[in-house]
KOLNU-376286 format. One record per residue: x, y, z of N, C-alpha, C in turn. Coordinates in steps of 0.02 Angstrom, whole numbers, plus 50000, padded with zeros to 5 digits. Layout:
<atoms>
XYZXYZXYZ ...
</atoms>
This chain:
<atoms>
552115587848596552635586248644552625578748656 553195575648676553205568448687552845566848753 552755560248766552355558248824552665560548890 553335559848895553665561848957553545569248970 553625573348918553525580548926552795581948941 552335578248909551625579448922551455578348995 551735572949023551595571449093551875576849138 552485579149122552775584449163552365590849157 552095591849098551815598449082551175600149120 550895595249157550315597349196550325594049264 550885593749293550985590349355550775594349416 550875600549417550875603949480550385609549480 549855608749517549345613949516549365618349577 549905619149606549895622349670550405627549684 550385632849659550785638249684550575644349648 550455649249675550305655649644550565660449692 550685666249677550965670549727550905677749711 551275681649749551165688749749551715692349714 551585694449655552095697749616552185705049634 551705708049666551745715049688551045717749690 550975723749717550315726849717550215730149650 549735727649613549575730749549548885728449529 548635731049475547965729249454547965724249398 547445720249395547355715549340546645716449314 546575716349250545905717149223545815712549164 545635706449176545535701649123544895697949136 544445697349087543815694049099543885686549109 543475683449151543515676249161543405672549096 543805667249085543745663449023543775655949039 543865651948987543975644748994544485642548941 544655636048936545205634248891545065628448845 545605625748811545455620548763546045616248744 545905610148728546415605348707546575606548634 547225606248618547425607248548547995602548533 547865597148498548395592348484548975595348446 548855600948412549385604048373549865608248415 549725608848481550145613148523550765609248544 551195607748497551805604148512552345608948535 552755606748582553335610748600553765611448538 553905617448520554295618648460553875619248397 553195618548405552755619148348552635626448329 552175627548283552055634248257551875639148312 551465636848359551225641448410551775643648457 552365640348454552905642148498553435646548464 553295648648403553775653048369553835659548408 554445662048416554555668148454554235674048418 553775677648451553435683148418553905688848404 553965690648341554355696448323555085695948342 555345689848348556035689048372556535692348325 556435691348260556895694348211556475697948159 556565704448155556195708348106556505707648037 556085707447986556345707747918556725714347910 557195714347864557595720347854557165726547841 556645725647799556225731347783555825733647843 555605728847886555235730847946555695734547995 556305732148002556785735548045556925742648019 556975743247954557095749847924556485754347935 555885751547930555285755547942555245757648015 555415753248060555405754948131555865760948145 556455760748117556935766248126556685772648092 556385771848033556155777747995555575781248032 555145777348063554595780348101554865784648158 555365782048192555665785848247555995792248220 556325791548163556645797448133556115802648112 555555800348085555025804948065554765808648125 554675805248180554415808348241554915813248272 555555812148258556075816648284556245822248235 555935822148177556055827348127556695826448088 556935820348082557565819348047557505814047991 556895812847968556795808047914557085810847849 557485806847815557815809147754557415807147692 557525810547638557205808947574557415802047551 558035800147566558285793547545557905788047581 557755789047646557375784047683556675783347653 556355788847637555685788447609555685784947541 556195786347502556235783147436556335775647444 556765773747491556915766647500556315762747525 555865766147563555295762647593554635764047557 554675767047499554065769247464553585763447450 553845757347441553405751647426553215747647486 553425749747546553275746047607552535746647625 552215741247648551495741647666551345747047718 551835748847759551725753847811551935760847790 552045761847726552285768447704551775773947722 551135772347721550635777247739550715779547811 550905775047856551025776847925551655781047933 552145779847890552745783947891552555791147871 552155791747818551915798447799551515801647855 551105797747888550695800347943551145802947999 551665799148017552105801348070552435808048053 552625808747990552945815047969552435820747968 551835819447943551315824547941551125826748011 551075821848057550875823448125551385828048159 552025826748146552535831048176552495838148148 552325838648085552315845148052551605847848043 551155845848088550445847148079550275854548071 550635858748106550475865948104550765869648043 551175866148005551485869447948551325866347881 551045860347880550885857247816550335861247781 550345860947716549855864847677549195861147674 548685864847656548025861847646548055856447593 548425857747541548475852747488548805846447511 549325846947552549675840947577549215836847621 548865840147666548415836547711547845833147673 547535836847628546975834047591547195828547542 547785829247514548035824047469548145817547506 548405817947568548495811847608547825808647624 547345812847643546675810247658546375806747597 546465809647540546175806847479546505800147462 547165799747471547515793447456547305787847504 547145789647565547005784547616546305785247644 545835787147602545155788547625544835782647661 544985776547640544655770647668545115766547713 545695769247729546185765647770546185768247842 546405764047887546455766047957546905772047966 547445772447927547905778047935547575784547913 547155784347862546805790247840546305792647892 545945788047923545465789847975545825792448037 546415789648052546795792148108547045799248096 547265800548034547495807348017546905812148019 546335809947996545745814247994545575816848065 545665812448115545505814348184545935820148209 546535820848182546955826548203546945832248153 546735830748092546725835848040546125840648048 545545837948067544955842248076545065847548130 545315845748190545455851048239545975855948215 546445853648174546955858148147546635863348101 546175861148059545835865848015545435870948056 545155868748112544785873348155545255878648185 545835876448209546305881148237546555886148185 546595883748123546825888148068546255892548041 545645891348066545055895048043544925894247968 545065888147944544925886547873544225883547870 543725887947877543045885647888542755882047828 542885884347768542595881147709542835873947703 543475873047712543745866247706543495861747763 543455864547823543205860547879542465858747869 542075863447842541375861947827541305856347776 541755856247728541735851147676541895844247704 542365843847752542605837447776542205834747836 541995839147880541685836947943540935836047934 540675830647965539965828847958539575831648018 539075835748004538675838848057538265833648095 538145827848064537755822548097538185816548115 538835817648124539285812148140539115809048208 539295802748217539195799448281539655802448334 540235804548313540725807548359540515814648379 540465815848444540305822648467540835827548445 541465825548445542005830048425541915832348353 541775827648308541695829548238541065833748229 540535832048263539925835948257540045843148280 540425844048334540575850748359541005854648310 541505851248281541935854648233541545856648171 541105852248148540705853748089540245859748103 539945859748163539495865248181539885871748187 540465871648215540875877648223541055880548155 541245876148109541425878448042540825881848008 540235879048014539645882047983539455888648017 539525888748083539355894848120539815900548101 540455899048092540935904348077540935906148003 540785901147961540795902447889540145905247862 539585903947897538925906347874538545909047935 538665915247954538375918148015537615917748019 537285917547962536555917447962536255910447967 536695905547964536465898547966536415896348039 535825893948060535745891648129535595884048133 535625880748076535495873548077536015869848120 536615872548121537135869448161536955869248235 536595874348258536395874548328535905868948344 535465867348298534985861848307535355855248312 535865854348269536245848148270536635847148335 536785852648370537165852148431536745850748493 536085851148487535665850448547535805844048586 535855838148555535995832048594536665832348630 537165835448598537825835948629537795840548689 537435846148682537375850948737537005847748796 536485843948781536035841648834536295835548873 536835832348850537005825848879537255825948951 537385831848978537565832249048538275830349065 538695829949015539405828249025539845834249008 540445834549034540895840249017541035840448943 541095846448915541245847148844541975845548832 542095842248775542785840748755543115847148731 543765846848721544135852648697543875854948629 543685850148587543435851948520542745855248523 542365853748576541685856348581541635863048617 542125864548658542075870648699541965877048659 542345878248604542245884648567541545885448539 541275880248510540615880948478540065881448531 540175878248589539675878948643539675886148670 540255889148674540295896248695539935900648644 539985898648581539645902448528538885901848535 538655895948553537935894948566537685900048618 538075900648671537875905248725537915912548702 538465914348670538555921348651538045923648599 537795919048558537305920848507536585919648531 536525918148596535865917148627535455911748592 535805906348574535465900748540535295895048589 535405896348653535235891548705534725894848752 534165891548765533655894248810533695891148879 533315893748925533325891248993533095884048998 532605882148957532365875248959532925870348940 533325872448891533885868148870534425867848924 534525873548958535015873549013534785868849069 534145868949084533895864449136533915857149114 533825855949050533895849049026534605846649037 535095851049022535795849249034535925848149108 535635852449150535725851749222535425845249247 534825843549223534505837249244534945831249227 535215831249167535655825649148536305825749187 536545831649205537145832149246537015829449316 536415830549342536225827749407536245820149403 535965817249349535975809949340536695807349336 537135811249305537835809149297538285811349354 537995814649404538375817049462538955821549440 538795826749402539285831349374539165838449400 539375839949461539225846649489539535852349449 540125851349421540435856749382540045858349319 539745853249288539325854349230538715858449250 538435856949308537855860749332538045868149340 538615869449370538835876349381538925880049314 539215876649266539315879849200538655881449167 538185876649169537535877649136537125883049172 537255884049236536875888949275537045896149259 537615897249226537855904049214537345908149175 537005905149127536535908949086535835909449114 535695906449172535025906549201534885913149237 534245914849246534075920549289534375919549359 534525924949395534875924449459534555919449509 533905919649516533585915249565533675907849546 533565906449481533645899549457534375897349461 534825901949444535545900349448535735898749520 535445902149568535595900749639535385893749658 534795891649634534565884849648535025879649616 535195880849553535635876149518536315875549553 536595881149575537235881049610537175877549678 536595878249709536485874549772536465867049759 536175865049703536195857949684536915855549676 537315859449640538015857549629538385857049695 538255861649740538595861549805538405855449846 537765853449843537555847549882537845841149853 537895840849787538205834949757538945834449774 539255840149787539955840249806540045838349880 539615841149923539655839649995538975841050026 538705836150063538055836950096538095842650146 537615847250143537625853150187536915855450203 536845858450262536175860350287535835865550244 536215869650208535905874750167535425871850116 535485865450101535045862250052534325861850077 534225862750141533545862450168533095867850138 533375873150111532975878450080532815877150007 533045871649980532905870149910532155868849899 531925869749837531215868249823531065860949839 530475859749864530285852849882529945849549822 530355848749769530085845849707530495839649688 530295836549633530615830249613531345831149595 531515836749564532215838049546532645838349609 532405841849659532785842349722532845835549755 532325831549751532365824849782532895820649748 532965821249681533505817649646534185819949670 534265826549679534905829249702535055826749773 534565827149817534655824849886534855817549887 534515813449847534665806249845535385805049821 535575808449766536245807449739536785809749788 536665815449821537155818049868537245813449928 536685810649953536735806050010537045799449991 536925797049930537255790949907538005792049904 538205797849879538925799449877539215799649948 538855802549995539095802750064539155795650093 538675791350076538695784450102539305780650079 539545782250020540145778749994540755780050038 540795786150065541385787950105541265787050180 540645787950203540505787450275539795784750286 539715778150288539045775350297538705777750361 539095778350415538785780350478538515787450475 538885792050443538655798950436538025799250392 538025795450338537445795250294536835792550330 536935787350371536375784450408536085789450457 536505793350490536265798250538535925804150504 536155805750443535905811650407535255810250370 535165804350345534595802650301533915804450329 533745802850391533055804150415532845811450409 533295816150420533115823250414532885824950344 533235822250295533065823750225532455819950201 532345813950228531735810350212531135814350234 531175817150294530625821050321530545827750284 531105831050270531065837750240530845837550167 531045832350130530905832150058530415826650039 530165823150089529685817850076529955812750026 530565810450038530865805349994530455798949997 530325795949939529945789649939530405783849955 530125777849959530515771949979531055770249927 530915771749865531415770449813532015775049822 531885781449836532435786349844532815785149908 532475784549964532825783150027533155776350024 532835771649986533115764949980533785764849945 533885769349895534535769749862535085771649912 534915776249956535405778350006535535772650056 535005769550080535075763950127535465758150095 535345757050030535715751849993536455753249997 536655759449981537365761149981537665760750051 537295763050101537525762550171537655755250189 537185750950172537235743850189537815740550152 537865741850087538385738650047539075740750072 539175747250084539825749550106540005746650174 539515745550216539635742450281539795735050273 539425731750228539495724550221540145722450187 540375726450138540985724350102541595724450148 541545728450202542085728550252541905724250312 541335720750309541105716350362541095719950430 540795725950430540735729850491540195726750537 540235727950602539745724950649539025726950634 538915733050606538245735450593537965733150525 538355729150490538165727350421537495723850417 537375718850459536755715050455536155719450468 536175723650519535615728050533535485732750474 536015735350445535925739950389535665736450327 535885730350316535625726450259534875725250268 534675723650328533965722250341533525728450336 533835734350340533455740550336533305742750265 533605739450215533495741350145532835738650121 532395742850093531755740350068531845736250004 531415731549993531475727049936531495730849870 531165736649866531155740449804531855742849785 532315743049833532995745549819533505739949810 533275733749810533745728149799534005728549727 534645726849717534925726149651535425720449652 535735719049596536185713249591536755713649641 537065719449647537615720249693537385719049765 536815721949784536555721149852536425713749867 536115710249820535965703149830536595699049845 537125700449808537745696749818538075698549885 538075704949901538375707149964538015703950023 537365703350018536975700350073537175693050084 537315689550031537545682550038538225682450072 538675686650050539365686450077539375688550150 538965693350169538945695350239538725689550283 538225685850261538005680050299538545674650301 538885673650245539435668850243539975670550293 540145677050297540675679250342540505677650414 539855677250431539645675550498539505668150506 539655664250454539505657050453538755655650463 538345660350440537615659450443537395656250378 537455649650375537335646150312536605646450291 536145646150340535435646750323535275653650295 535555658750327535435665550304535735666650235 536315663750222536645664450157536225661150103 535965655050119535555651650069534905655450057 534615658150109533995662050101534125668150057 534705671350065534865677150024534945675249950 535225669449937535285667049868534595665749839 534165662649878533505660749852533045666749845 533245672449875532865678649865533075682449803 533605680149770533835683349709533335682249652 533315686649602532935685249542533195678849509 532765675349473532935668849445533555669249400 533605674449360534165675049314534835675449351 534855679149406535465679649445535595673149483 535085670349511535155664349552535375658349511 535235658449446535365652549404536095652149381 536525656649401537225656249381537555650349416 538115648049388538475642449418538715644349488 538915650549498539175652749564538645651849618 538045654549606537545654349659537195647649664 537165643849610536915636949617537405632949659 538055633949648538565630349686538495632049761 538445638549776538415640349847537745638549879 537205638549841536575635949867536675628749888 537015624949845537145617949861537605617249922 538125621349926538595620949982538245622350048 537815627550048537475629350110536955624150127 536625621350076536145615950088536495610050120 537085608450095537475602950122537655604250195 537845610450210538065612150277537485611950328 536875612850304536305612650351535925606050346 536195601250307535915594550306535405593150253 535305597650205534825596550152535185593450091 535325587050095535735583750045535395583349976 534755582349975534405581649910534455588249871 534325593749904534375600249870535085601649849 535555599649891536265600749875536455597149811 536275590849806536475586849748536175589549683 535545591749686535225594349626535565600649602 535725605149648536065611349628536775610149606 537125605349638537795603549614537755601049542 537255596849529537185594049462537085599449410 536655604349425536525609749377537125614249369 537465615849424538065620049420538615616649381 538665610049387539205606349355539135606149279 538575608449253538485608849180538855614749150 539105619249192539445625249169540205624349169 540515626449114541245625749108541575632049138 541635632249203541935637949238542125635749309 542415640249346542685638649412542175635149457 541585638149464541085635249510540785628949482 540765628349416540535622149387541015616449402 541665617849401542155612649418542115610649492 542035615649535541965614049606541345609749618 540795611449584540185607549591540295600449567 540635599649510540765593049484541185588949533 541655592149567542055588549617541625585949674 541115589749692540695587849749540285581649734 540125580449670539725574549653540135569649610 540785570749608541235566349571541025565549499 540855571049468540645571049398541225573549354 541225571649290541735574549245541605581949235 542115585549211542045592649200541685593849133 541255598849133540885600649072541315604849027 541315603148964541655607248915541425605348845 541145610148810540905609148742541315613548696 541825610748667542285614748627541985616348559 542085622548537541905624548470542555624948430 542615620848380543245620448344543135619748269 542885625048237542775624648165543435624548126 543415621548068543995621748024544055628747995 544665631347994544775638147970545185638147907 545025642647861545415643447800545825649747807 546445648947828546865654747840547015658547775 547015654847721547165658047656546655663347638 546055662847668545525667647651545675674647678 546145675247725546285681847754547025683747753 547465678947738548175680347745548415686047701 548095687047645548305692347599547935698947610 547515699147662547135705347675547625710947692 547625716447654548125721747665548105724847735 547495726147760547445729147826547695724447880 547555717947873547805713147921548565712747919 548845712847859549575712647853549885718847884 549565724547875549825730647906549775730247982 549225727448006549145726748079549695722448108 549835716848076550355712248101551035715648099 551175719248045551825722548039551905728048092 551375731748105551405736948156551525734048225 551195728548240551305725448305552025723048313 552295720248258552985717648262553485723248277 553345729348255553825734648268553625739048328 553165736448368552995739748430552485745248427 552135746048371551625751248364550935748148379 550805746648442550215742848460549565746748449 549575753248464548965757148455548765757548382 549255758648338549105758748267548905751848243 549225746648269549055739848249548325738348265 548085740548323547395739348342546915742848294 547095748748270546675752348222546645748548156 547205746048133547215742148071546835735548080 546895732648139546535726448152545775727648146 545545732948177544825734548174544605735648102 545015739148064544845740447994544835733947954 545275729247973545315722947936544715718447951 544535717548015544045712448033543325714948030 543215721548032542525724048033542115721547974 542375721547912541965719047857542005711447848 542395708047888542475700747878541865696947903 541775690947876541295686247903541565683647969 541145680348007541375677648072541935672648062 541865668348013542385663248001543035666547980 543005671747940543605675247920543935678647980 543525681348025543805684448086544165679348128 543875673248134544215667948171544885666348138 544885665948072545505664548036546015670048048 545785676248049546235681948062546545681348131 546145679148180546415678248248546955672948248 546845667448212547355662248211547985664748175 547895668448120548485671248085548865675748133 548505679848171548835684348218549225680448271 548915675048297549265671148348549875667648320 549845665348259550435662248229550995667448220 550805673748218551295679048212551505681748281 551255678548335551445680548402551005685748434 550435687248404549975692348431549405688648466 549515686948529549075682348564548445685548593 548465692048607547885695048639547275695448594 547365694248529546775693948485546325688248505 546595683248540546195677648565545705679648619 545785685748646545305688448693544915694048660 545275698948633544945704948607544645703948538 544795698348506544525697048440543865693448440 543655690948499543035687048503542475691048535 541865689248516541265691748549541065686548601 541255687548664541155682448715540425681748736 539985686148712539275685248725538975680048679 539335678448625539125673248579539345666548607 538885661948623539075655648655539585651648616 539545651648550540035647848511540715651148514 540745657648506541395661048507541725660248575 541325660348628541605659548695541915652648705 541715647848663541975640948670542525639248619 542795644348588543335643148540543995643148580 544075637948621544605637848671545305637548642 545375634348585546055633748557546365640548543 545955645248519546225651848505546185656348566 545695655248609545635659548668546155657948721 546445652048718546945650048767547585647648733 547975652148707548595650248673549115647748723 549575643848699550145641648739550775643748702 551195647448736551815649948705552375649248756 553005649148732553585648048775553505641548815 553245636548782553085630248816553685626948847 554255626748812554855623648840555085627148904 555075633748902555295637548961554815636549019 554165636749006553675635549059553785628749091 553875623749049553975616949074554605616449116 555145619349091555785618949127555755622449194 555495628549195555495632449257554975629749306 554425627149282553935624049327554235617949361 554585613749322554905607849352555445609849402 555825615049386556365617349430556085619649498 555485622549497555195625349558554625621149586 554535615149560554005610649583553325614049578 553205617049522552565620449509552195616849453 551555618049451551145615449396551235619849334 551495617149280551575621149220550915624149194 550355620649205549715623349184549555629649223 549765629849286549645635749327550095641549306 550715639949289551175645249265550895648249200 550665643849155550365646349093549745650549107 549345648349156548735652049174548905658949201 549435659349242549645665849268549855670549211 550235667949164550445672049107549835674449068 549365669849057548755671649020548365677149056 548315676549122547935681449161548295688049166 548965687849169549355693849182549505697849119 549705694449066549975698049008549695695948941 549285690748940549045687948876549625686348830 550175683948861550765681748825551105687448786 551015693548809551365699248780551985700548822 552565698748795553185699248833553395706448846 553115711248810553335718148816552845722648852 552335719748883551825723848915552085726648981 551865732648998552035735849061551405738849090 551255737449153550655739849185550755747049208 550205750649221550265757549247550665757849312 550645752449351551015752249414551755750649405 551945748649343552645747149330552815739849326 552315735249333552455728149326552605726549253 553085722049241553365721249174553375713949151 553255713049087553375706649054552825701549064 552975695549044552475690149041552125688949107 552505688749162552205687249227552115693449269 552195699349237552055705749269552405706549336 553075706249333553495707149392553685714449400 553675716749462553945723349477554705722949476 555055728149454555785727949451556115725949517 555865728549573556165726849638556085719449653 555495716649636555375709549646555835705449601 555895707549538556325703949491557045703949515 557305709649537557995709949559558115705749622 557655706149670557735702249732557715694849717 557255692749674557195685649657557815683349619 558055687449573558665685649535559255684749581 559335689149630559885688549678559815682149719 559205680549736559095674649778559255668149741 559075667849677559175661449640559815661549598 560175667149599560805667549563560735668349488 560195671749467560085672849395560375679649377 560755680249323561005686849302560435691749291 560525697849316559995702849312560315709449290 560175711449228560485717449200559975723149200 559665724449258559175729749262558485727549243 558005732149248557295730449238557155727949167 557565729849118557445727449050557485719949044 557815716749093557855709449095557155706449097 556695710049128556015707349136555635706949070 555885710149018555565709548953555825703548913 556325700048941556575693948908556155688048932 555795684648887555335679348908555645674048953 556225671348934556515666048975556675668549045 556965674549050557145677249116556515678749156 556005681549124555395683249160555055677049188 555015671849147554685665649170555095662449226 555755662649220556185659749272556085663449338 556085670049335556005674049396555295673449423 554805673749378554105673249401553955666549432 554215661249403554095654549431554425653749499 555035656249505555385655949570555005659949623 554725665549603554355669649651553695666349670 553375663049622552775659349638552915653949690 553465650449682553645645249730553765648249799 554095653949800554225657349863553565659249898 553095661849859552455663849888552045657749910 552095652449871551745646249889552015643649956 552665643849964552965641650027552745646150085 552685652550072552505657350124551785656550147 551325655650100550615655750118550325648750127 550635643650099550405636850110549795634950070 549285639250067548675637650030548665641549964 548485638049912548505641049846548075647249839 547435647249862547035653349855547355659349889 547685658349947548005663949981548575666649938 548955662149909549515664349868549285668149807 548755665749775548495669149716548225676049735 547875676449791547615682849814548175687749829 548715685349859549285689649874549615692049810 549625687949759549915689849695549555695949666 548895696249679548495701649652548455707649698 548345706449763548185711849809548765713849854 549285709449859549835710849904549745707349970 550265707050011550245703150073549805706250127 549755712950130549375716150184548645714050186 548275714950131547565712850131547475705350145 547925701250118547855694050129547945692350203 548425695750236548515694650308547875696450346 547545701850325546925703850358546375698750346 546295696550284545755691850268545865685150303 546485682850306546615676350339546525676850414 546685682650443546575683350516545835683550532 545435686250486544715686750497544355680150483 544565676650429544195670650407544665665050386 545225664450422545715659450403545485652350413 544955651250452544705644450464544205642250410 544035646750364543545645150313543835640150262 543385636250232543595632150176543805636650118 544215634250072544465638550019543925642049978 543375638449963542855641449921542515647349957 542345646450021542025651950057542515657550073 543155655850083543655661050094543725665450032 543755662349974543805666249912543205670849904 542605668149916542005672049903541925677849952 542255677550009542195682950058542795687750055 543215687350004543745692249995543425699149985 543685704150019543375710750018543445714349951 544015713449918544145717049855543815713349797 543385716749761543045713649704543545711049653 544055715049638544535713049587544875706549607 545095706049669545445699949692544965694149698 544345695549720543845690249727543705687049659 543765690849605543665688049538544315685249509 544875688049530545525686049503545705678849524 545585677249587545795670649612545425665049575 544755665149570544425659849531544635659849458 544785665749430544975665949359545625662249348 546125663449390546765660049381546695652549392 546305650649442546195643549455545835640149396 545335643549368544985640749310545445640349250 545855645449240546345645249186546815639249195 547005637849257547455632149270547135625649248 546495624849265546145618749244546135618249168 545995623849135545915623549063546585622549028 547105625549054547765624349024547985617149037 547805614349093547945607249106547605603049052 546985604749037546625601048985546955602048917 547155608048902547475609348837548125605348831 548485604648886549135601348884549085593748888 548575591248923548545583948934547905580648912 547375584548901546745581548880546285579848937 546555579748999546145579149059546405584349109 546185584049171546415589149218546415586549290 546875589149329546855587949401546225591249429 545875587749472545265590749499545425597149537 544995602049530545115608549558545165608249634 544775603949666544815603349739545505601049761 545785596249725546465593949740546975599449725 546875602949671547325608349651547345613649706 546765615749731546735620849782547035618549848 546985612049861547245609349924547995607749921 548295608349863549005607149857549195600049839 548715596149818548865589249799549015588949724 549655589349707549835589749636549735583249599 549735577749634549635571349600548975568249622 548475572449633547835570049655547415567149598 546765567049608546315564049559546275568449497 546245565049440546165568449377545465566849349 545225571149307544555570149280544565571449205 544085568349172544005569449101543505575149090 543435577349029542965582549010542445579648963 541815581548974541275579348930540835585248914 540495584848858540005589948840539315587448862 538995590948911538335588648934537855587948876 537415583048880536965581448825536535587348804 536295591248854535865596948837536235602048795 536885603148811537285608048774537455605248705 537615598848703537795595748639537215596248590 536605595248615536015595648572535935602648544 536065607748586536005614648561536535616048510 
</atoms>
């Protein structure tokens, strides 16, 4: 992009807002500068805007196959298409109950190593079972498969085809014992285990024990059916207590199994009613001699449920939890509860009581420094700010602002050879499937393509996918536990629809980096995504919000399908962000409202509206929103860097100063050496 556009493109870091009540589930990331991200460059090509004639014909043919109207002429015309196997699959799936054994097996043989063959196999094996074609099912299904479904089908085929063979029962033992409900494929063979008396009481109790661990009362009831009456009564009493705490449990055996049941049942009660669990616990501690670890689990849940809602009894309940029952969640809740009371010393003490691994995160180093600063311990504050600022994430940036340090960022940017993967047949099929809207099938072909690839080839495949408009591979294609892969910012933070983002951000006095960050957090640049709650398109707008915003700004709105049009969605989303920014005044409030809706934000601001932005964010009650707000803000910083090479300081961004101080990015020496 030219200089004028570059300057515009990261001007405004201040507006986020509430698109509606819906869920977001995207892991926190970071971003990267890419000189090749020119407006109008390769990365801005419209994904799937115009399908090739053969792809359009295949898209129509797949629909026809699923409707039972695929013609022989269509199949002949598309016989050489890379997706022809999927067309056959669609037709076979529709006719699954009538196709012959030869037709099904011939397809499997032709596509034995392809994603489409494995997908067909998953529906063909249960079909053979329903048809009682035991010999063929025994030949195809693996008794030692990783999949429980396949193992059950293989066992059923052997049991029905060879009545004297009991090896199948041995292979099923791990599936039976796991304490989870049986799948539809496993239910018939498990019934056979019972009817042929191939399951003993010890195995039933093993299943019950695992069901207790998994809190599965219905599994306990099912497993109890074959037990002697007295034992079955005890097992059913366990199931009843896990469902609802009741006094009849006092007659249970005073053994370790009963203590596990009592602990699990009381923990469940604490989730819904901490006060009832607190009143009930002492009776069961006395009756069953619960140790500190068991009673501590219940006290932990009572305290956490009280603290996340900042109830008056929270501090007392937190202090009642024995150290043996502390865990990561409890440690964090204890800090937030102290923060909510402005008890900075108590909050710092709670951080310093954390295990070293938890305490060493950028988040808790930053807050240790903040609380140290608030109580006058400047030396400790500066040291922790310095260490936190070495991390390229939200709290690292806040820490850097406190000591006026540059932002840390160590980009991993290897040269990629796209030619090494561009001709990969599975990758080409994956891209073609995504272009015609078959996302689930595309993901299967993607997995088949990249699994045997080297790491460098996988990176190349991700870039090929992004050039084709498939941007979510920049998240789902990487192993983010690998430090280098996590720093491949150019691919993990794509920029698309750059001209539209720039235009609509300028029109609404918004920061384009923030608009791009919202799109990245909401849809991963998938213009056709729809959430379970009904939010649609790039900025995940609800239809009612889209229509109201369109009417307000005078944009033509031809129904909810308008929200799938990238230009319209960005125009409406940007206008709505501006509206929310005007309404809430502070950026973190607006971002929180975008995720959680206005009601919770009104409650949080009334409770802690005087807090600084960082402490207000950290004391948000909803975990999802508490993580969403820093994620969007961090994305904004990183997209600013990608667009301009430096970034507006996060503190200025959160405060609404769009033309505030900017900072450069450096790779800390310790990280560079590694």
